Structures are given as C-alpha cells and as structure tokens.
N, C-alpha and C positions, 0 to 999 in steps of 0.2 A: 590112390584110387578115389574117384569122385562119386558121391551119391547123387542120383538123379532125383529131382523133385517132381512129384506127380502134379498133374493139372489141378487137381482138387487142392493140394497143399499150396500151390502157387496162388490160386484164387483166394484161398483163406488168408494167406499172408498179405496179399494186395488189399483185400477188404479191411483187414486190421490196420494197415497203414493209412488208408483213407479215413477211417473212423478216428484214428489218433490225430491226424491233421485237423479234422473238424473240431475235435475236443480242444486242441491247442489254440486254434483260431477263436473259438468261442470264449476262451479265457484270456484273450489278447490284452484286455485292460488290466488284468491281474499281473501279467508278466512283463509289461512294457516299462521302460525307464524314461520314456520321452515325457518331459514335463508339459508339453502342449496337448497331451491326451485329455480327453474329457474328464472332468471331476464330477462325480455324482454327489449332489447336495441332498440334504434331508427333504422329505416331503414338506411342502409349504402350504399353509391354509390362508384364508383371507385375512385382511387387516394390514395396515401400513407398518406394523411392527415386523414385517417379514424380511428380516435381514438375509441377504443372499451371500455377499462376499465383500471384502475390502477392495477398493479400486486398485491399489497397488498389486494385489494378488491377481486380479482379473487381467491387468496389463501383462503380467508374466505369462499367463495361460492363453490369452487371446479369446477363449470361449469356454463356457461351462454349461453343462446341462443341469436342469432342475425340474421339479414338478410344481406347478402352480395351478390352483383351482382344479385339481384332478387331471391336468393335461401336461404332457411332456413339453418342456420349454427350453429355450437356449438363450444365454446371456452372452453378448459379444462386446469386445473392445476392438474397434477397427478405426484406424486413422484418427485417434483421439476421441472418437465418438463411442458412447455406450448405448446399446440397444438391447431389447429383449423381445422375443417372439415366441408364439406357440410353435413348437418344433414339429409341425405336422404338414408335410408337403401337400400342396393343393392338387397334385396329380393323383396319388394313391395312398396318401397318409404316412409315408415313410419319414424317418428322421433325417436331418441334414447335419453337416459339419462344415466348419470354416476351413476352406482351402483357397489359398492364393487370393485372399480378400473377397471371396464369394462364398455364399452358402450353397452347398451342393448336396442334393438328396442322395443318401447312401443306397437307395433302392434302384432308382432309374436315371439318376444323373441330372434331374431338373436343377436349374441354377436360379438363385435368388439374390437380390441386392441386400447386403448386410446392414445397410442404413435405412432402407425403406421397406424391406420384405417383399418388394415387387418381383414377380417372376421375370427372369431375363432370358430363360431358355426352356425349350420343350424338354420333356413332355408336359410340364406344367401348363395349364391353360393360359393363353395370352391375356394379360390384364388382371390375372389373379395375384394375390399377395398373402403373405403370412400375417396372421393377426398379431399386432404389436401389443406388448404388455407395458403398461405405464410403470415408470421407475421414479423413485425419489432418492436423492443423494444427499447425505448429511454426514459431516465430519469424516469424510473419506470412506463411508460405508454406502453400499447400494442396497436398496429395499424394493421389493415388488409391491405395487399398489393395485388393489383390486378395483375394477370398474363397477359402478353400481347400476 
C-alpha cells in the first residue's frame, strides 16, 4: 500500500531541495577538488613588499583572486604572460574568471582580454578596460606594486 503525499508536503520537500542545492552551490569552492579553482589570498595592503604568489604556483593555477588596496583583484598567468587587474567588470561590477584564455564576467558574461584588460564583448561598454595592477617579479616571486 502506497501513501499519498499532500500538495503541502510536496511543496515543502521541493523547497527544501532547492534550498539545499543553493547551500551546496554557495560552498562550491569548499568542496571542489579542481586545482584550477580560485585561491583566495590574504588581504593585501600598499607597499612593494606585497608578496602574492610564486610564479610556479601561478602557472599551475592559471589565475588567483586577491584583494589589493581594498579592491577585488585577479592575477593571471596566460600564454607565458603575468598580469593583474582589478576584478571589477566595467558593466555592473561583477567578478570575472579565466575561461578558455579569456576573462569572463560571472554575472552577465562580458568578455575581457587577459593581457590588456580590454573589453572584447558586451555587455561591457565598448572601449572600456579593467584597471591593471602593476607587478614586480623577483626571485620567482610575484609582488603587487601600488601606484602613487
């Protein structure tokens, strides 16, 4: 004999399932085993002593997120080039990630060149670009350099 589920019970279980999926998705970086996922670095303040990461580690990861001068930023290794930009989309301020050698905004899909920060695709305004962060490289280490 099979028990029937009331409409209220069905809706309650469905809502709980959706909430569970959002909770798991929100913790995605905690449960992933993909080494190319973002690595959150410590908050960084001004000064050339701002060590970010070793070049060899960045080569393995491809991209890492960090905070510099109070702003979300991204450090990239792409085609042998190392670049850093404020990770704030010129469209609506969303974060981007490195996909197929392009920076793609996670909110609305704007595309940016990972070497120049120039907007390559809408909805980012044509001619806009991500603000580049100056870097210094010494003894295989990468440092963020504040602009004065």
